[in-house]
Predicted model as a PDB file, atoms N, CA, C, CB and O in Angstrom, pLDDT in the B-factor column:
MODEL        1                                                                  
ATOM      1  N   UNK A   1       0.734  -1.266  -0.125  1.00 52.00           N  
ATOM      2  CA  UNK A   1      -0.011   0.131   0.153  1.00 52.00           C  
ATOM      3  C   UNK A   1       1.010   1.199  -0.149  1.00 52.00           C  
ATOM      4  CB  UNK A   1      -0.566   0.312   1.768  1.00 52.00           C  
ATOM      5  O   UNK A   1       2.201   1.003   0.090  1.00 52.00           O  
ATOM      6  N   UNK A   2       0.546   2.379  -0.693  1.00 63.00           N  
ATOM      7  CA  UNK A   2       1.307   3.536  -0.814  1.00 63.00           C  
ATOM      8  C   UNK A   2       0.415   4.669  -0.262  1.00 63.00           C  
ATOM      9  CB  UNK A   2       1.769   3.763  -2.285  1.00 63.00           C  
ATOM     10  O   UNK A   2      -0.792   4.850  -0.419  1.00 63.00           O  
ATOM     11  N   UNK A   3       1.104   5.206   0.257  1.00 67.00           N  
ATOM     12  CA  UNK A   3       0.433   6.691   0.841  1.00 67.00           C  
ATOM     13  C   UNK A   3       0.692   7.480  -0.122  1.00 67.00           C  
ATOM     14  CB  UNK A   3       1.014   7.397   2.224  1.00 67.00           C  
ATOM     15  O   UNK A   3       1.476   7.433  -1.070  1.00 67.00           O  
ATOM     16  N   UNK A   4      -0.443   8.575   0.417  1.00 78.00           N  
ATOM     17  CA  UNK A   4      -0.415   9.968  -0.664  1.00 78.00           C  
ATOM     18  C   UNK A   4       0.657  10.702  -0.215  1.00 78.00           C  
ATOM     19  CB  UNK A   4      -1.804  11.045  -0.662  1.00 78.00           C  
ATOM     20  O   UNK A   4       0.933  10.622   0.982  1.00 78.00           O  
ATOM     21  N   UNK A   5       1.443  11.538  -1.074  1.00 79.00           N  
ATOM     22  CA  UNK A   5       2.746  12.030  -0.683  1.00 79.00           C  
ATOM     23  C   UNK A   5       2.303  13.363   0.051  1.00 79.00           C  
ATOM     24  CB  UNK A   5       3.818  12.248  -1.997  1.00 79.00           C  
ATOM     25  O   UNK A   5       3.173  14.143   0.438  1.00 79.00           O  
ATOM     26  N   UNK A   6       1.224  13.577   0.208  1.00 86.00           N  
ATOM     27  CA  UNK A   6       0.664  14.980   1.400  1.00 86.00           C  
ATOM     28  C   UNK A   6       0.205  14.621   2.612  1.00 86.00           C  
ATOM     29  CB  UNK A   6      -0.645  15.894   0.930  1.00 86.00           C  
ATOM     30  O   UNK A   6      -0.104  15.508   3.408  1.00 86.00           O  
ATOM     31  N   UNK A   7       0.085  13.293   2.948  1.00 89.00           N  
ATOM     32  CA  UNK A   7      -0.856  12.763   4.065  1.00 89.00           C  
ATOM     33  C   UNK A   7       0.206  13.191   5.273  1.00 89.00           C  
ATOM     34  CB  UNK A   7      -1.313  10.876   3.952  1.00 89.00           C  
ATOM     35  O   UNK A   7       1.435  13.174   5.204  1.00 89.00           O  
ATOM     36  N   UNK A   8      -0.551  13.543   6.296  1.00 91.00           N  
ATOM     37  CA  UNK A   8      -0.053  13.752   7.714  1.00 91.00           C  
ATOM     38  C   UNK A   8       0.570  12.473   8.364  1.00 91.00           C  
ATOM     39  CB  UNK A   8      -1.242  14.237   8.615  1.00 91.00           C  
ATOM     40  O   UNK A   8       1.502  12.633   9.153  1.00 91.00           O  
ATOM     41  N   UNK A   9       0.052  11.038   8.047  1.00 91.00           N  
ATOM     42  CA  UNK A   9       0.065  10.208   8.769  1.00 91.00           C  
ATOM     43  C   UNK A   9       0.513   8.930   7.717  1.00 91.00           C  
ATOM     44  CB  UNK A   9      -1.217  10.232   9.541  1.00 91.00           C  
ATOM     45  O   UNK A   9       0.280   8.909   6.509  1.00 91.00           O  
ATOM     46  N   UNK A  10       1.061   8.112   8.326  1.00 92.00           N  
ATOM     47  CA  UNK A  10       1.501   6.797   7.624  1.00 92.00           C  
ATOM     48  C   UNK A  10       1.852   5.589   8.280  1.00 92.00           C  
ATOM     49  CB  UNK A  10       2.559   7.015   6.912  1.00 92.00           C  
ATOM     50  O   UNK A  10       2.980   5.378   8.727  1.00 92.00           O  
ATOM     51  N   UNK A  11       0.785   4.695   8.352  1.00 91.00           N  
ATOM     52  CA  UNK A  11       1.023   3.523   9.150  1.00 91.00           C  
ATOM     53  C   UNK A  11       1.033   2.175   8.228  1.00 91.00           C  
ATOM     54  CB  UNK A  11      -0.103   3.453  10.282  1.00 91.00           C  
ATOM     55  O   UNK A  11       0.626   1.092   8.648  1.00 91.00           O  
ATOM     56  N   UNK A  12       1.509   2.367   7.026  1.00 93.00           N  
ATOM     57  CA  UNK A  12       1.254   1.402   6.049  1.00 93.00           C  
ATOM     58  C   UNK A  12       2.118   0.394   6.284  1.00 93.00           C  
ATOM     59  CB  UNK A  12       1.349   1.856   4.732  1.00 93.00           C  
ATOM     60  O   UNK A  12       1.922  -0.669   5.694  1.00 93.00           O  
ATOM     61  N   UNK A  13       3.150   0.514   7.116  1.00 95.00           N  
ATOM     62  CA  UNK A  13       4.415  -0.647   7.175  1.00 95.00           C  
ATOM     63  C   UNK A  13       3.916  -1.331   8.335  1.00 95.00           C  
ATOM     64  CB  UNK A  13       6.164  -0.063   7.422  1.00 95.00           C  
ATOM     65  O   UNK A  13       4.374  -2.395   8.753  1.00 95.00           O  
ATOM     66  N   UNK A  14       2.926  -0.664   8.863  1.00 94.00           N  
ATOM     67  CA  UNK A  14       2.469  -1.651  10.654  1.00 94.00           C  
ATOM     68  C   UNK A  14       1.163  -2.096  10.533  1.00 94.00           C  
ATOM     69  CB  UNK A  14       2.382  -0.575  12.369  1.00 94.00           C  
ATOM     70  O   UNK A  14       0.487  -1.589   9.637  1.00 94.00           O  
ATOM     71  N   UNK A  15       0.654  -2.958  11.263  1.00 95.00           N  
ATOM     72  CA  UNK A  15      -0.425  -3.326  11.641  1.00 95.00           C  
ATOM     73  C   UNK A  15      -0.747  -3.454  12.929  1.00 95.00           C  
ATOM     74  CB  UNK A  15      -0.616  -4.205  11.149  1.00 95.00           C  
ATOM     75  O   UNK A  15       0.164  -3.387  13.754  1.00 95.00           O  
ATOM     76  N   UNK A  16      -2.161  -3.673  13.380  1.00 93.00           N  
ATOM     77  CA  UNK A  16      -2.445  -3.756  14.862  1.00 93.00           C  
ATOM     78  C   UNK A  16      -3.458  -5.188  15.026  1.00 93.00           C  
ATOM     79  CB  UNK A  16      -3.288  -2.181  15.427  1.00 93.00           C  
ATOM     80  O   UNK A  16      -4.489  -5.468  14.414  1.00 93.00           O  
ATOM     81  N   UNK A  17      -2.898  -5.774  15.846  1.00 94.00           N  
ATOM     82  CA  UNK A  17      -3.972  -6.988  16.393  1.00 94.00           C  
ATOM     83  C   UNK A  17      -3.816  -7.455  17.609  1.00 94.00           C  
ATOM     84  CB  UNK A  17      -3.957  -8.236  15.643  1.00 94.00           C  
ATOM     85  O   UNK A  17      -2.908  -6.980  18.292  1.00 94.00           O  
ATOM     86  N   UNK A  18      -4.602  -8.411  18.105  1.00 93.00           N  
ATOM     87  CA  UNK A  18      -4.396  -8.744  19.687  1.00 93.00           C  
ATOM     88  C   UNK A  18      -3.023  -9.547  19.814  1.00 93.00           C  
ATOM     89  CB  UNK A  18      -5.738  -9.750  20.347  1.00 93.00           C  
ATOM     90  O   UNK A  18      -2.634 -10.530  19.184  1.00 93.00           O  
ATOM     91  N   UNK A  19      -2.504  -8.922  20.679  1.00 92.00           N  
ATOM     92  CA  UNK A  19      -0.921  -9.623  21.229  1.00 92.00           C  
ATOM     93  C   UNK A  19      -1.059 -10.992  21.783  1.00 92.00           C  
ATOM     94  CB  UNK A  19      -0.160  -8.727  22.559  1.00 92.00           C  
ATOM     95  O   UNK A  19      -1.880 -11.334  22.634  1.00 92.00           O  
ATOM     96  N   UNK A  20      -0.200 -11.711  21.231  1.00 91.00           N  
ATOM     97  CA  UNK A  20      -0.114 -13.410  21.702  1.00 91.00           C  
ATOM     98  C   UNK A  20       0.284 -13.184  23.276  1.00 91.00           C  
ATOM     99  CB  UNK A  20       1.339 -14.528  20.713  1.00 91.00           C  
ATOM    100  O   UNK A  20       0.248 -14.152  24.036  1.00 91.00           O  
ATOM    101  N   UNK A  21       0.641 -11.969  23.719  1.00 90.00           N  
ATOM    102  CA  UNK A  21       1.066 -11.785  25.366  1.00 90.00           C  
ATOM    103  C   UNK A  21      -0.286 -11.366  26.098  1.00 90.00           C  
ATOM    104  CB  UNK A  21       2.363 -10.428  25.658  1.00 90.00           C  
ATOM    105  O   UNK A  21      -0.247 -11.368  27.328  1.00 90.00           O  
ATOM    106  N   UNK A  22      -1.309 -11.058  25.563  1.00 89.00           N  
ATOM    107  CA  UNK A  22      -2.341 -10.846  26.074  1.00 89.00           C  
ATOM    108  C   UNK A  22      -3.189 -12.067  26.766  1.00 89.00           C  
ATOM    109  CB  UNK A  22      -2.917 -10.230  25.150  1.00 89.00           C  
ATOM    110  O   UNK A  22      -3.121 -13.057  26.038  1.00 89.00           O  
ATOM    111  N   UNK A  23      -3.894 -12.283  27.835  1.00 88.00           N  
ATOM    112  CA  UNK A  23      -4.425 -13.209  28.462  1.00 88.00           C  
ATOM    113  C   UNK A  23      -5.476 -12.744  29.631  1.00 88.00           C  
ATOM    114  CB  UNK A  23      -3.358 -13.964  28.897  1.00 88.00           C  
ATOM    115  O   UNK A  23      -5.701 -11.566  29.911  1.00 88.00           O  
ATOM    116  N   UNK A  24      -6.043 -13.810  30.225  1.00 88.00           N  
ATOM    117  CA  UNK A  24      -6.589 -13.807  31.225  1.00 88.00           C  
ATOM    118  C   UNK A  24      -6.009 -12.982  32.380  1.00 88.00           C  
ATOM    119  CB  UNK A  24      -6.733 -14.957  31.431  1.00 88.00           C  
ATOM    120  O   UNK A  24      -6.563 -12.077  33.005  1.00 88.00           O  
ATOM    121  N   UNK A  25      -4.975 -13.405  32.508  1.00 88.00           N  
ATOM    122  CA  UNK A  25      -3.953 -12.830  33.692  1.00 88.00           C  
ATOM    123  C   UNK A  25      -3.966 -11.298  33.231  1.00 88.00           C  
ATOM    124  CB  UNK A  25      -2.153 -13.598  33.697  1.00 88.00           C  
ATOM    125  O   UNK A  25      -4.674 -10.435  33.750  1.00 88.00           O  
ATOM    126  N   UNK A  26      -3.325 -11.153  32.475  1.00 85.00           N  
ATOM    127  CA  UNK A  26      -2.739  -9.539  31.685  1.00 85.00           C  
ATOM    128  C   UNK A  26      -3.644  -8.784  31.427  1.00 85.00           C  
ATOM    129  CB  UNK A  26      -2.023  -9.536  30.267  1.00 85.00           C  
ATOM    130  O   UNK A  26      -3.557  -7.566  31.271  1.00 85.00           O  
ATOM    131  N   UNK A  27      -4.686  -9.519  31.355  1.00 88.00           N  
ATOM    132  CA  UNK A  27      -5.625  -8.565  30.152  1.00 88.00           C  
ATOM    133  C   UNK A  27      -5.751  -8.635  28.530  1.00 88.00           C  
ATOM    134  CB  UNK A  27      -5.140  -7.185  30.238  1.00 88.00           C  
ATOM    135  O   UNK A  27      -4.798  -8.890  27.794  1.00 88.00           O  
ATOM    136  N   UNK A  28      -6.713  -8.442  28.212  1.00 87.00           N  
ATOM    137  CA  UNK A  28      -6.631  -8.393  26.677  1.00 87.00           C  
ATOM    138  C   UNK A  28      -6.285  -6.854  26.021  1.00 87.00           C  
ATOM    139  CB  UNK A  28      -8.129  -8.920  26.095  1.00 87.00           C  
ATOM    140  O   UNK A  28      -6.770  -5.749  26.266  1.00 87.00           O  
ATOM    141  N   UNK A  29      -5.320  -7.256  25.164  1.00 89.00           N  
ATOM    142  CA  UNK A  29      -4.342  -5.838  24.576  1.00 89.00           C  
ATOM    143  C   UNK A  29      -3.855  -6.016  23.421  1.00 89.00           C  
ATOM    144  CB  UNK A  29      -3.034  -5.428  25.371  1.00 89.00           C  
ATOM    145  O   UNK A  29      -3.423  -7.143  23.179  1.00 89.00           O  
ATOM    146  N   UNK A  30      -3.778  -4.996  22.392  1.00 90.00           N  
ATOM    147  CA  UNK A  30      -3.223  -4.994  21.392  1.00 90.00           C  
ATOM    148  C   UNK A  30      -1.898  -4.771  21.068  1.00 90.00           C  
ATOM    149  CB  UNK A  30      -3.752  -4.446  20.930  1.00 90.00           C  
ATOM    150  O   UNK A  30      -1.287  -3.890  21.672  1.00 90.00           O  
ATOM    151  N   UNK A  31      -1.291  -5.507  20.109  1.00 90.00           N  
ATOM    152  CA  UNK A  31       0.253  -5.202  19.809  1.00 90.00           C  
ATOM    153  C   UNK A  31       0.759  -4.572  18.523  1.00 90.00           C  
ATOM    154  CB  UNK A  31       0.976  -6.438  19.857  1.00 90.00           C  
ATOM    155  O   UNK A  31       0.178  -5.179  17.624  1.00 90.00           O  
ATOM    156  N   UNK A  32       1.427  -3.799  18.079  1.00 90.00           N  
ATOM    157  CA  UNK A  32       1.695  -3.239  16.655  1.00 90.00           C  
ATOM    158  C   UNK A  32       2.800  -4.264  16.287  1.00 90.00           C  
ATOM    159  CB  UNK A  32       2.221  -1.507  16.565  1.00 90.00           C  
ATOM    160  O   UNK A  32       3.686  -4.675  17.037  1.00 90.00           O  
ATOM    161  N   UNK A  33       2.568  -4.619  14.915  1.00 95.00           N  
ATOM    162  CA  UNK A  33       3.602  -5.643  14.217  1.00 95.00           C  
ATOM    163  C   UNK A  33       3.854  -4.946  12.851  1.00 95.00           C  
ATOM    164  CB  UNK A  33       2.955  -7.321  13.990  1.00 95.00           C  
ATOM    165  O   UNK A  33       3.038  -4.195  12.317  1.00 95.00           O  
ATOM    166  N   UNK A  34       5.034  -5.266  12.356  1.00 96.00           N  
ATOM    167  CA  UNK A  34       5.429  -5.026  10.990  1.00 96.00           C  
ATOM    168  C   UNK A  34       5.069  -5.856  10.096  1.00 96.00           C  
ATOM    169  CB  UNK A  34       6.635  -4.932  10.837  1.00 96.00           C  
ATOM    170  O   UNK A  34       5.112  -7.082  10.197  1.00 96.00           O  
ATOM    171  N   UNK A  35       4.610  -5.077   8.963  1.00 96.00           N  
ATOM    172  CA  UNK A  35       3.826  -5.761   7.957  1.00 96.00           C  
ATOM    173  C   UNK A  35       4.791  -5.853   6.740  1.00 96.00           C  
ATOM    174  CB  UNK A  35       2.428  -4.979   7.618  1.00 96.00           C  
ATOM    175  O   UNK A  35       4.521  -6.568   5.776  1.00 96.00           O  
ATOM    176  N   UNK A  36       5.811  -5.180   6.808  1.00 97.00           N  
ATOM    177  CA  UNK A  36       6.752  -5.403   5.867  1.00 97.00           C  
ATOM    178  C   UNK A  36       8.320  -5.764   6.577  1.00 97.00           C  
ATOM    179  CB  UNK A  36       6.728  -4.085   4.943  1.00 97.00           C  
ATOM    180  O   UNK A  36       8.313  -5.852   7.805  1.00 97.00           O  
ATOM    181  N   UNK A  37       9.367  -5.931   6.019  1.00 97.00           N  
ATOM    182  CA  UNK A  37      10.683  -6.006   6.525  1.00 97.00           C  
ATOM    183  C   UNK A  37      11.121  -4.576   6.853  1.00 97.00           C  
ATOM    184  CB  UNK A  37      11.630  -6.700   5.519  1.00 97.00           C  
ATOM    185  O   UNK A  37      10.703  -3.857   5.946  1.00 97.00           O  
ATOM    186  N   UNK A  38      11.751  -3.899   7.718  1.00 96.00           N  
ATOM    187  CA  UNK A  38      11.854  -2.628   7.758  1.00 96.00           C  
ATOM    188  C   UNK A  38      13.523  -2.453   8.216  1.00 96.00           C  
ATOM    189  CB  UNK A  38      10.675  -2.012   8.759  1.00 96.00           C  
ATOM    190  O   UNK A  38      13.906  -2.859   9.313  1.00 96.00           O  
ATOM    191  N   UNK A  39      14.365  -1.856   7.321  1.00 96.00           N  
ATOM    192  CA  UNK A  39      15.754  -1.854   7.600  1.00 96.00           C  
ATOM    193  C   UNK A  39      16.072  -0.753   8.888  1.00 96.00           C  
ATOM    194  CB  UNK A  39      16.547  -1.457   6.171  1.00 96.00           C  
ATOM    195  O   UNK A  39      15.320   0.087   9.383  1.00 96.00           O  
ATOM    196  N   UNK A  40      16.988  -0.979   9.105  1.00 96.00           N  
ATOM    197  CA  UNK A  40      17.572  -0.019  10.265  1.00 96.00           C  
ATOM    198  C   UNK A  40      17.829   1.306   9.857  1.00 96.00           C  
ATOM    199  CB  UNK A  40      18.889  -0.504  10.838  1.00 96.00           C  
ATOM    200  O   UNK A  40      18.504   1.529   8.852  1.00 96.00           O  
ATOM    201  N   UNK A  41      17.227   2.432  10.727  1.00 95.00           N  
ATOM    202  CA  UNK A  41      17.285   3.680  10.302  1.00 95.00           C  
ATOM    203  C   UNK A  41      15.996   4.217   9.429  1.00 95.00           C  
ATOM    204  CB  UNK A  41      18.515   3.749   9.577  1.00 95.00           C  
ATOM    205  O   UNK A  41      15.543   5.350   9.267  1.00 95.00           O  
ATOM    206  N   UNK A  42      15.607   2.958   8.947  1.00 95.00           N  
ATOM    207  CA  UNK A  42      14.236   3.539   8.064  1.00 95.00           C  
ATOM    208  C   UNK A  42      13.079   3.725   8.794  1.00 95.00           C  
ATOM    209  CB  UNK A  42      13.741   2.589   6.923  1.00 95.00           C  
ATOM    210  O   UNK A  42      12.835   3.030   9.781  1.00 95.00           O  
ATOM    211  N   UNK A  43      12.162   4.811   8.307  1.00 93.00           N  
ATOM    212  CA  UNK A  43      11.207   5.619   8.877  1.00 93.00           C  
ATOM    213  C   UNK A  43       9.953   4.413   8.945  1.00 93.00           C  
ATOM    214  CB  UNK A  43      10.909   7.109   7.902  1.00 93.00           C  
ATOM    215  O   UNK A  43       9.488   3.955   7.902  1.00 93.00           O  
ATOM    216  N   UNK A  44       9.521   4.009  10.172  1.00 93.00           N  
ATOM    217  CA  UNK A  44       8.506   3.096  10.258  1.00 93.00           C  
ATOM    218  C   UNK A  44       6.911   3.591  10.363  1.00 93.00           C  
ATOM    219  CB  UNK A  44       8.872   2.328  11.389  1.00 93.00           C  
ATOM    220  O   UNK A  44       6.055   2.765  10.046  1.00 93.00           O  
ATOM    221  N   UNK A  45       6.581   4.646  10.711  1.00 92.00           N  
ATOM    222  CA  UNK A  45       5.370   5.629  10.656  1.00 92.00           C  
ATOM    223  C   UNK A  45       5.549   6.936  11.006  1.00 92.00           C  
ATOM    224  CB  UNK A  45       4.342   5.239  11.461  1.00 92.00           C  
ATOM    225  O   UNK A  45       6.521   7.304  11.665  1.00 92.00           O  
ATOM    226  N   UNK A  46       4.681   7.674  10.614  1.00 91.00           N  
ATOM    227  CA  UNK A  46       4.702   8.779  10.758  1.00 91.00           C  
ATOM    228  C   UNK A  46       3.182   9.446  11.071  1.00 91.00           C  
ATOM    229  CB  UNK A  46       5.391   9.178   9.684  1.00 91.00           C  
ATOM    230  O   UNK A  46       2.220   9.257  10.328  1.00 91.00           O  
ATOM    231  N   UNK A  47       3.132  10.315  12.388  1.00 89.00           N  
ATOM    232  CA  UNK A  47       1.765  11.114  12.506  1.00 89.00           C  
ATOM    233  C   UNK A  47       1.694  12.346  13.518  1.00 89.00           C  
ATOM    234  CB  UNK A  47       0.640  10.100  12.975  1.00 89.00           C  
ATOM    235  O   UNK A  47       2.567  13.023  14.060  1.00 89.00           O  
ATOM    236  N   UNK A  48       0.562  12.359  13.546  1.00 87.00           N  
ATOM    237  CA  UNK A  48       0.635  13.794  14.613  1.00 87.00           C  
ATOM    238  C   UNK A  48       0.723  13.659  15.894  1.00 87.00           C  
ATOM    239  CB  UNK A  48      -0.525  14.683  14.607  1.00 87.00           C  
ATOM    240  O   UNK A  48       0.291  12.683  16.506  1.00 87.00           O  
ATOM    241  N   UNK A  49       1.254  14.566  16.366  1.00 84.00           N  
ATOM    242  CA  UNK A  49       1.511  14.608  17.963  1.00 84.00           C  
ATOM    243  C   UNK A  49       0.845  16.327  18.353  1.00 84.00           C  
ATOM    244  CB  UNK A  49       3.608  14.381  18.385  1.00 84.00           C  
ATOM    245  O   UNK A  49       1.370  17.225  17.695  1.00 84.00           O  
ATOM    246  N   UNK A  50       0.048  16.633  19.091  1.00 84.00           N  
ATOM    247  CA  UNK A  50      -0.618  17.451  19.779  1.00 84.00           C  
ATOM    248  C   UNK A  50      -0.130  18.069  21.403  1.00 84.00           C  
ATOM    249  CB  UNK A  50      -1.787  16.756  19.765  1.00 84.00           C  
ATOM    250  O   UNK A  50      -0.213  17.254  22.322  1.00 84.00           O  
ATOM    251  N   UNK A  51       0.170  18.922  21.601  1.00 83.00           N  
ATOM    252  CA  UNK A  51       0.187  19.450  22.844  1.00 83.00           C  
ATOM    253  C   UNK A  51      -1.054  19.552  23.764  1.00 83.00           C  
ATOM    254  CB  UNK A  51       0.658  20.603  22.669  1.00 83.00           C  
ATOM    255  O   UNK A  51      -1.895  20.398  23.461  1.00 83.00           O  
ATOM    256  N   UNK A  52      -1.255  18.787  24.844  1.00 83.00           N  
ATOM    257  CA  UNK A  52      -2.725  18.580  25.485  1.00 83.00           C  
ATOM    258  C   UNK A  52      -2.525  19.912  26.456  1.00 83.00           C  
ATOM    259  CB  UNK A  52      -3.055  16.836  26.439  1.00 83.00           C  
ATOM    260  O   UNK A  52      -1.436  20.448  26.660  1.00 83.00           O  
ATOM    261  N   UNK A  53      -3.634  20.283  26.944  1.00 86.00           N  
ATOM    262  CA  UNK A  53      -3.985  21.377  27.838  1.00 86.00           C  
ATOM    263  C   UNK A  53      -3.347  20.960  29.260  1.00 86.00           C  
ATOM    264  CB  UNK A  53      -5.653  21.602  27.897  1.00 86.00           C  
ATOM    265  O   UNK A  53      -3.471  19.843  29.763  1.00 86.00           O  
ATOM    266  N   UNK A  54      -2.673  22.002  29.801  1.00 85.00           N  
ATOM    267  CA  UNK A  54      -1.918  21.638  31.137  1.00 85.00           C  
ATOM    268  C   UNK A  54      -3.495  20.902  32.271  1.00 85.00           C  
ATOM    269  CB  UNK A  54      -0.970  23.555  31.941  1.00 85.00           C  
ATOM    270  O   UNK A  54      -4.620  21.334  32.521  1.00 85.00           O  
ATOM    271  N   UNK A  55      -2.856  19.859  32.595  1.00 81.00           N  
ATOM    272  CA  UNK A  55      -3.353  19.554  33.731  1.00 81.00           C  
ATOM    273  C   UNK A  55      -4.343  18.192  33.146  1.00 81.00           C  
ATOM    274  CB  UNK A  55      -4.107  20.942  34.475  1.00 81.00           C  
ATOM    275  O   UNK A  55      -5.146  17.545  33.819  1.00 81.00           O  
ATOM    276  N   UNK A  56      -4.034  18.022  31.830  1.00 82.00           N  
ATOM    277  CA  UNK A  56      -5.047  16.856  31.365  1.00 82.00           C  
ATOM    278  C   UNK A  56      -4.195  15.479  31.756  1.00 82.00           C  
ATOM    279  CB  UNK A  56      -5.445  16.938  29.499  1.00 82.00           C  
ATOM    280  O   UNK A  56      -2.972  15.335  31.780  1.00 82.00           O  
ATOM    281  N   UNK A  57      -5.207  14.552  32.043  1.00 79.00           N  
ATOM    282  CA  UNK A  57      -4.776  13.165  32.365  1.00 79.00           C  
ATOM    283  C   UNK A  57      -5.082  12.176  31.269  1.00 79.00           C  
ATOM    284  CB  UNK A  57      -5.437  12.694  33.635  1.00 79.00           C  
ATOM    285  O   UNK A  57      -6.236  11.750  31.230  1.00 79.00           O  
ATOM    286  N   UNK A  58      -4.156  11.721  30.313  1.00 75.00           N  
ATOM    287  CA  UNK A  58      -4.222  11.242  29.326  1.00 75.00           C  
ATOM    288  C   UNK A  58      -4.488   9.440  29.875  1.00 75.00           C  
ATOM    289  CB  UNK A  58      -2.927  11.771  28.473  1.00 75.00           C  
ATOM    290  O   UNK A  58      -5.015   8.520  29.251  1.00 75.00           O  
ATOM    291  N   UNK A  59      -4.037   9.455  30.906  1.00 76.00           N  
ATOM    292  CA  UNK A  59      -4.235   8.147  31.462  1.00 76.00           C  
ATOM    293  C   UNK A  59      -5.809   7.929  31.773  1.00 76.00           C  
ATOM    294  CB  UNK A  59      -3.329   7.996  32.784  1.00 76.00           C  
ATOM    295  O   UNK A  59      -6.173   6.764  31.930  1.00 76.00           O  
ATOM    296  N   UNK A  60      -6.771   8.967  31.875  1.00 84.00           N  
ATOM    297  CA  UNK A  60      -8.338   8.620  32.084  1.00 84.00           C  
ATOM    298  C   UNK A  60      -8.987   8.596  30.625  1.00 84.00           C  
ATOM    299  CB  UNK A  60      -9.174   9.848  33.101  1.00 84.00           C  
ATOM    300  O   UNK A  60     -10.179   8.298  30.700  1.00 84.00           O  
ATOM    301  N   UNK A  61      -8.589   8.802  29.440  1.00 81.00           N  
ATOM    302  CA  UNK A  61      -9.053   8.734  28.372  1.00 81.00           C  
ATOM    303  C   UNK A  61      -8.346   7.593  27.448  1.00 81.00           C  
ATOM    304  CB  UNK A  61      -9.027  10.003  27.929  1.00 81.00           C  
ATOM    305  O   UNK A  61      -7.151   7.450  27.190  1.00 81.00           O  
ATOM    306  N   UNK A  62      -9.427   6.859  27.049  1.00 79.00           N  
ATOM    307  CA  UNK A  62      -8.878   5.322  26.278  1.00 79.00           C  
ATOM    308  C   UNK A  62      -8.781   5.796  24.547  1.00 79.00           C  
ATOM    309  CB  UNK A  62     -10.382   3.683  26.537  1.00 79.00           C  
ATOM    310  O   UNK A  62      -8.638   4.859  23.762  1.00 79.00           O  
ATOM    311  N   UNK A  63      -8.846   7.024  24.041  1.00 81.00           N  
ATOM    312  CA  UNK A  63      -8.765   7.899  23.026  1.00 81.00           C  
ATOM    313  C   UNK A  63      -7.529   8.383  22.672  1.00 81.00           C  
ATOM    314  CB  UNK A  63      -9.492   8.847  23.248  1.00 81.00           C  
ATOM    315  O   UNK A  63      -7.244   8.563  21.488  1.00 81.00           O  
ATOM    316  N   UNK A  64      -6.505   8.693  23.876  1.00 80.00           N  
ATOM    317  CA  UNK A  64      -5.504   9.377  23.927  1.00 80.00           C  
ATOM    318  C   UNK A  64      -4.055   8.397  24.511  1.00 80.00           C  
ATOM    319  CB  UNK A  64      -5.981  10.593  24.791  1.00 80.00           C  
ATOM    320  O   UNK A  64      -4.053   7.624  25.469  1.00 80.00           O  
ATOM    321  N   UNK A  65      -2.992   8.704  23.665  1.00 76.00           N  
ATOM    322  CA  UNK A  65      -1.661   8.060  23.703  1.00 76.00           C  
ATOM    323  C   UNK A  65      -0.904   8.724  24.316  1.00 76.00           C  
ATOM    324  CB  UNK A  65      -1.070   7.793  22.593  1.00 76.00           C  
ATOM    325  O   UNK A  65      -0.400   9.494  23.499  1.00 76.00           O  
ATOM    326  N   UNK A  66      -0.398   8.950  25.537  1.00 74.00           N  
ATOM    327  CA  UNK A  66       0.677   9.868  25.936  1.00 74.00           C  
ATOM    328  C   UNK A  66       2.051   9.346  26.557  1.00 74.00           C  
ATOM    329  CB  UNK A  66       0.091  10.741  26.889  1.00 74.00           C  
ATOM    330  O   UNK A  66       2.148   8.251  27.111  1.00 74.00           O  
ATOM    331  N   UNK A  67       3.018  10.175  26.418  1.00 73.00           N  
ATOM    332  CA  UNK A  67       4.325   9.523  26.858  1.00 73.00           C  
ATOM    333  C   UNK A  67       5.016  10.954  27.298  1.00 73.00           C  
ATOM    334  CB  UNK A  67       5.228   8.536  25.518  1.00 73.00           C  
ATOM    335  O   UNK A  67       4.760  11.989  26.682  1.00 73.00           O  
ATOM    336  N   UNK A  68       5.801  10.919  28.279  1.00 69.00           N  
ATOM    337  CA  UNK A  68       6.618  11.894  28.742  1.00 69.00           C  
ATOM    338  C   UNK A  68       7.994  11.454  29.518  1.00 69.00           C  
ATOM    339  CB  UNK A  68       5.779  12.684  29.576  1.00 69.00           C  
ATOM    340  O   UNK A  68       8.246  10.261  29.349  1.00 69.00           O  
ATOM    341  N   UNK A  69       8.792  12.052  30.206  1.00 71.00           N  
ATOM    342  CA  UNK A  69       9.768  11.870  30.685  1.00 71.00           C  
ATOM    343  C   UNK A  69       9.379  11.721  32.187  1.00 71.00           C  
ATOM    344  CB  UNK A  69      10.651  12.809  30.272  1.00 71.00           C  
ATOM    345  O   UNK A  69      10.210  11.324  33.003  1.00 71.00           O  
ATOM    346  N   UNK A  70       8.272  12.003  32.493  1.00 69.00           N  
ATOM    347  CA  UNK A  70       7.620  11.803  33.889  1.00 69.00           C  
ATOM    348  C   UNK A  70       6.965  10.488  34.144  1.00 69.00           C  
ATOM    349  CB  UNK A  70       6.563  12.837  34.121  1.00 69.00           C  
ATOM    350  O   UNK A  70       6.548   9.879  33.159  1.00 69.00           O  
ATOM    351  N   UNK A  71       6.797   9.900  35.478  1.00 63.00           N  
ATOM    352  CA  UNK A  71       5.948   8.706  35.608  1.00 63.00           C  
ATOM    353  C   UNK A  71       5.142   8.804  36.740  1.00 63.00           C  
ATOM    354  CB  UNK A  71       6.697   7.476  35.679  1.00 63.00           C  
ATOM    355  O   UNK A  71       5.645   8.687  37.858  1.00 63.00           O  
ATOM    356  N   UNK A  72       3.620   9.061  36.541  1.00 59.00           N  
ATOM    357  CA  UNK A  72       3.218   8.177  35.442  1.00 59.00           C  
ATOM    358  C   UNK A  72       3.121   9.287  34.297  1.00 59.00           C  
ATOM    359  CB  UNK A  72       1.740   7.281  35.746  1.00 59.00           C  
ATOM    360  O   UNK A  72       3.076  10.409  34.803  1.00 59.00           O  
ATOM    361  N   UNK A  73       3.079   9.301  32.974  1.00 55.00           N  
ATOM    362  CA  UNK A  73       3.082   9.828  31.875  1.00 55.00           C  
ATOM    363  C   UNK A  73       1.752  10.817  32.285  1.00 55.00           C  
ATOM    364  CB  UNK A  73       3.045   8.742  30.619  1.00 55.00           C  
ATOM    365  O   UNK A  73       0.720  10.371  32.788  1.00 55.00           O  
ATOM    366  N   UNK A  74       2.016  12.385  31.933  1.00 53.00           N  
ATOM    367  CA  UNK A  74       1.109  13.569  32.159  1.00 53.00           C  
ATOM    368  C   UNK A  74       1.262  13.964  31.021  1.00 53.00           C  
ATOM    369  CB  UNK A  74       1.348  14.609  33.216  1.00 53.00           C  
ATOM    370  O   UNK A  74       0.693  14.987  30.641  1.00 53.00           O  
TER     371      UNK A  74                                                      
ENDMDL                                                                          
END                                                                             
């Protein structure tokens, strides 16, 4: 699959499915997997990042992925 040259996101080299590590004990969760061979240094995916409002807790929203140098992520 080829993405449009002007797209702001491209995830064509990966796909998401239920992880084989998920089970009754760990809970059910998904994982991201390579759809094609990926060479060292090659761009895997690109997307958007937005700064969230001060005080927003991404851990309470299932539609937001957060990361930071703080733990827990804020």
